C-alpha positions as CSV (number, residue, x, y, z in Angstrom):
1,M,-0.2,0.1,0.0
2,A,3.0,2.5,0.3
3,G,2.9,5.1,-2.3
4,Y,-1.0,5.2,-2.4
5,A,-2.8,5.5,0.8
6,T,-2.8,8.9,2.7
7,G,-4.9,6.5,5.5
8,I,-4.5,3.0,6.3
9,A,-6.6,-0.1,6.4
10,L,-6.7,-2.0,9.5
11,A,-7.4,-5.2,10.5
12,R,-10.6,-5.6,13.1
13,N,-8.3,-6.5,15.7
14,E,-6.1,-3.1,15.7
15,L,-9.2,-0.6,15.8
16,A,-9.4,-0.6,19.7
17,A,-5.7,0.4,19.8
18,W,-5.6,2.7,17.2
19,S,-9.0,4.8,18.3
20,A,-7.5,4.6,22.1
21,A,-4.2,6.0,20.9
22,V,-6.3,8.8,19.1
23,H,-8.5,9.5,21.9
24,A,-5.3,9.7,24.5
25,A,-3.8,12.3,22.1
26,G,-7.1,14.3,22.6
27,R,-8.4,13.7,19.2
28,T,-12.0,13.0,18.1
29,V,-12.9,10.2,15.9
30,A,-16.0,10.2,13.2
31,F,-17.1,6.6,12.0
32,T,-19.0,5.9,9.0
33,N,-19.8,2.7,7.1
34,G,-20.9,1.3,3.8
35,C,-20.2,-0.8,0.6
36,F,-18.4,1.8,-1.3
37,D,-18.7,-0.7,-4.4
38,L,-17.5,2.0,-6.6
39,V,-16.4,5.1,-5.7
40,H,-18.2,8.2,-7.2
41,R,-18.8,11.7,-6.4
42,G,-21.4,11.2,-3.9
43,H,-19.3,8.8,-1.7
44,L,-16.4,11.4,-1.8
45,E,-18.8,14.4,-0.8
46,S,-20.4,12.3,1.8
47,L,-16.7,11.4,3.3
48,V,-15.7,15.0,3.3
49,L,-18.7,16.0,5.5
50,A,-18.1,12.8,7.6
51,A,-14.2,13.7,8.2
52,G,-15.5,17.6,9.0
53,A,-17.2,16.0,12.2
54,A,-14.0,15.0,13.8
55,D,-10.3,15.0,13.8
56,E,-10.1,11.4,12.3
57,L,-12.3,9.3,10.3
58,V,-12.9,5.6,10.2
59,V,-14.6,4.0,7.5
60,A,-15.9,0.3,7.6
61,L,-16.4,-1.4,4.4
62,N,-19.0,-4.5,4.0
63,D,-17.5,-7.8,3.4
64,D,-17.8,-9.3,0.0
65,E,-20.5,-11.7,1.4
66,S,-22.3,-8.9,2.9
67,V,-22.2,-6.7,-0.1
68,L,-23.5,-9.8,-2.2
69,A,-26.7,-10.0,0.4
70,L,-27.6,-6.4,0.3
71,K,-27.0,-5.5,-3.2
72,G,-27.7,-8.7,-5.1
73,R,-26.0,-11.1,-7.8
74,G,-22.7,-9.5,-9.5
75,R,-22.0,-7.3,-6.4
76,P,-19.5,-6.3,-5.5
77,I,-17.8,-5.1,-8.4
78,L,-14.6,-5.0,-6.5
79,P,-13.5,-6.9,-3.6
80,A,-13.4,-5.7,0.0
81,E,-9.6,-5.4,0.3
82,D,-9.2,-3.2,-3.1
83,R,-12.3,-1.1,-1.7
84,A,-10.4,-0.8,1.6
85,V,-7.3,0.6,0.0
86,L,-9.1,2.6,-2.4
87,I,-11.1,4.5,0.4
88,A,-8.4,4.8,2.8
89,S,-6.6,6.6,-0.1
90,L,-8.8,9.5,-0.2
91,R,-7.8,12.5,1.7
92,P,-10.6,12.8,4.0
93,V,-10.2,9.1,5.5
94,S,-8.1,8.2,8.3
95,V,-8.6,4.6,8.7
96,T,-10.5,1.8,6.7
97,T,-11.4,-1.6,8.1
98,I,-13.8,-4.3,6.7
99,F,-16.7,-5.9,8.8
100,S,-18.4,-9.2,8.1
101,E,-21.2,-9.2,10.7
102,P,-24.7,-8.2,9.6
103,T,-24.0,-4.4,10.9
104,P,-21.2,-2.4,11.8
105,L,-22.3,-2.4,15.7
106,E,-19.2,-4.4,16.8
107,C,-16.6,-1.8,15.2
108,I,-18.7,1.0,16.8
109,L,-18.4,-0.6,20.1
110,Q,-14.4,-1.4,19.5
111,I,-13.9,2.1,18.2
112,R,-16.1,3.9,20.4
113,P,-16.5,7.5,18.2
114,D,-17.3,10.5,19.2
115,V,-19.5,11.1,16.1
116,L,-21.5,8.4,14.2
117,V,-22.2,9.7,10.6
118,K,-24.6,8.4,8.0
119,G,-26.6,9.3,5.0
120,S,-29.7,11.8,5.5
121,E,-31.7,8.9,3.9
122,Y,-31.7,7.0,7.3
123,A,-33.8,8.4,10.1
124,E,-31.6,8.6,13.3
125,Q,-33.6,5.9,15.4
126,D,-32.8,3.6,12.3
127,I,-29.0,4.2,12.6
128,V,-27.0,1.3,13.9
129,G,-24.8,2.6,16.9
130,A,-26.7,5.6,17.3
131,Q,-27.8,4.9,20.5
132,E,-24.7,3.5,21.7
133,V,-22.8,6.3,20.6
134,K,-25.3,8.9,22.4
135,S,-24.8,6.8,25.6
136,W,-21.2,7.8,25.9
137,G,-21.9,11.4,24.7
138,G,-20.8,11.1,21.4
139,R,-23.3,12.4,18.6
140,V,-24.9,11.3,15.4
141,V,-24.5,13.5,12.0
142,R,-26.6,12.8,9.1
143,V,-24.8,14.1,5.8
144,P,-27.3,14.8,2.9
145,M,-26.9,12.6,-0.2
146,V,-25.9,13.8,-3.4
147,E,-28.5,13.8,-6.1
148,G,-27.8,11.6,-9.2
149,W,-25.0,9.6,-7.9
150,S,-25.6,5.8,-7.2
151,T,-23.4,3.1,-7.4
152,S,-26.5,1.0,-8.3
153,Q,-27.6,3.2,-11.2
154,I,-24.0,3.5,-12.3
155,I,-23.8,-0.1,-12.7
156,A,-27.0,-0.4,-14.3
157,A,-25.9,2.1,-17.0
158,I,-23.0,0.4,-17.7
159,R,-24.8,-2.9,-18.2
160,Q,-27.1,-1.2,-20.7
161,M,-24.1,-0.1,-22.9
162,P,-23.8,-1.9,-26.3
């Protein structure tokens, strides 16, 4: 990964120690998650907003099996390890990790972020980890979605090309 990543991809067992070090240094952590199958402008804009909510940004990516379960046959386009390196290389991102559970709750509990960030299409009560983050004094931020940008729409358009 040297040479391309500004952030780093961490194994799950490294998350708690990384977060503890960040917090010990007096810095704040934001957390967001998603598939990030084909990265587009909508993803980047939401990551920039998420990064602005804290000093460091952790992005947890669904593993390949959970992307398939969520998105259906033919997904993911890119394997999880490639998605993690790609997202880690984006300036707003400090750390990426991959999760295989149905939700990112275990990652959230390991990291104990100060800010939990999700897209505005989710109601706060439906955001996994919102209650937990608020219980330790953190906050939930819902960022606006960028109209016209959807990985599923991009893939559908590509598949319709002659």
